[in-house]
C-alpha positions as CSV (number, residue, x, y, z in Angstrom):
1,M,-7.9,32.8,10.6
2,E,-5.0,32.0,8.4
3,E,-3.7,29.3,10.3
4,T,-7.3,27.3,10.1
5,A,-7.2,27.7,6.6
6,A,-4.0,26.3,5.8
7,K,-4.6,23.3,8.6
8,K,-7.8,22.6,6.1
9,T,-5.4,23.0,3.1
10,N,-3.0,20.4,4.8
11,S,-5.6,17.6,6.1
12,E,-7.5,18.4,2.2
13,K,-3.8,17.4,0.8
14,D,-3.5,14.6,2.9
15,L,-6.7,12.8,2.4
16,K,-5.8,13.5,-1.2
17,A,-3.3,11.0,-1.0
18,L,-5.5,8.3,0.1
19,F,-8.9,9.5,-2.1
20,E,-6.7,10.5,-5.1
21,P,-3.3,8.7,-5.0
22,K,-1.0,9.2,-7.7
23,S,0.8,6.2,-6.5
24,I,0.1,3.3,-5.0
25,A,2.3,0.2,-4.0
26,V,0.6,-3.4,-3.3
27,I,2.0,-5.1,-0.6
28,G,1.4,-8.7,-1.5
29,A,0.5,-8.8,-5.0
30,S,0.4,-11.9,-6.0
31,R,-0.2,-13.6,-9.2
32,R,-2.6,-16.6,-7.5
33,E,-6.1,-15.7,-9.2
34,D,-7.7,-16.8,-5.9
35,S,-5.7,-14.5,-3.7
36,V,-6.7,-10.8,-2.5
37,G,-3.2,-9.7,-3.8
38,Y,-4.0,-10.3,-7.3
39,A,-7.3,-9.3,-7.3
40,I,-6.2,-5.6,-6.1
41,L,-3.6,-5.5,-8.6
42,S,-5.4,-7.1,-11.5
43,N,-8.2,-4.4,-10.9
44,L,-5.8,-1.5,-10.4
45,V,-4.0,-2.5,-14.2
46,T,-6.9,-3.1,-15.8
47,E,-9.7,-0.3,-14.6
48,P,-8.8,3.6,-15.7
49,Y,-6.1,4.3,-12.8
50,K,-3.8,6.7,-14.1
51,G,-1.1,6.5,-11.5
52,D,2.0,4.6,-10.8
53,I,1.3,1.3,-9.7
54,Y,4.1,-0.6,-7.8
55,P,3.6,-4.6,-6.9
56,V,5.4,-5.6,-3.8
57,N,6.4,-9.7,-3.7
58,P,9.6,-10.9,-2.5
59,K,8.8,-13.9,-4.7
60,A,8.0,-12.6,-8.1
61,D,10.3,-10.6,-10.6
62,E,7.3,-9.4,-12.6
63,L,3.5,-9.3,-12.0
64,E,0.6,-8.2,-14.2
65,G,3.0,-7.1,-16.6
66,L,4.6,-4.4,-14.1
67,K,8.3,-4.9,-12.4
68,C,8.0,-6.4,-9.2
69,Y,9.5,-5.1,-6.1
70,S,10.9,-7.4,-3.1
71,S,10.3,-4.4,-0.3
72,I,9.0,-1.3,-0.3
73,G,12.3,-0.2,0.4
74,D,13.5,-1.4,-2.7
75,I,10.7,1.0,-5.0
76,P,12.8,3.6,-6.5
77,A,10.1,6.4,-6.6
78,D,10.5,9.1,-3.8
79,S,7.1,9.7,-3.2
80,I,4.3,7.0,-2.6
81,D,0.9,8.1,-2.0
82,M,-0.7,5.4,-0.7
83,A,-0.1,1.4,0.2
84,V,-2.3,-1.6,0.1
85,I,-1.1,-4.1,2.2
86,V,-2.8,-7.3,2.0
87,I,-0.3,-10.1,3.8
88,P,-0.8,-12.0,6.8
89,G,-1.5,-9.9,9.9
90,K,1.7,-10.8,12.0
91,F,3.8,-9.0,9.1
92,V,1.5,-5.6,9.2
93,P,3.7,-3.8,11.9
94,Q,7.0,-4.1,10.5
95,T,5.5,-3.1,6.9
96,L,3.9,-0.6,8.3
97,K,7.1,0.9,9.8
98,D,8.9,0.3,6.6
99,C,6.0,2.0,4.8
100,A,6.7,5.1,7.3
101,A,10.4,4.8,6.8
102,K,9.9,5.0,3.0
103,G,7.7,8.0,3.5
104,V,4.2,6.6,2.2
105,K,1.7,9.0,3.0
106,G,-1.4,6.6,3.9
107,A,-2.0,2.7,4.0
108,I,-5.1,0.2,3.4
109,I,-4.5,-3.2,5.6
110,I,-6.7,-5.8,3.9
111,T,-5.7,-9.0,6.1
112,A,-6.7,-11.6,8.6
113,G,-5.6,-13.3,11.9
114,F,-4.9,-10.0,14.3
115,S,-7.7,-11.2,16.7
116,R,-5.7,-14.7,17.4
117,N,-2.6,-12.9,17.8
118,W,-4.1,-10.3,20.2
119,R,-5.6,-12.7,22.6
120,R,-2.3,-14.2,23.0
121,R,-0.9,-11.1,24.0
122,A,-3.6,-10.7,26.5
C-alpha cells in the first residue's frame, strides 16, 4: 500500500511540473510579432504567470524585457520545470536531448515539418 501511495505522489509531482510549472523556458522565443514564439512569450509576460521565464534564442540578447539565452544549457537556473519548444522540427530532437541534459522536467512541442522528414526516412 505504501509503495502505491508513493508512486501516486511522485506521479502527481511529475505532472505538477507540466500543469503548474515554477519556471518555463521558451525555446524559439522571438521578437517577430507574427510568430508563435513571440505570442507564447508575450502571453507569459503579460498574463498573471508568477514563475520564472527564460526566453531562448541565439540571435537575441533580450526579449520582452527579459534576458535571452543562446541555449537551454546557458540558463543559470538549477531547475526548469517546463520547456515550450517552438522551433523547426529538424531541430527538435537535439533540443530535447539538451533539455534532458539540463534536467528539464517536461516539454511542449509546437512545430511543423515532422511528416516531411519522416517520409524521407521511410
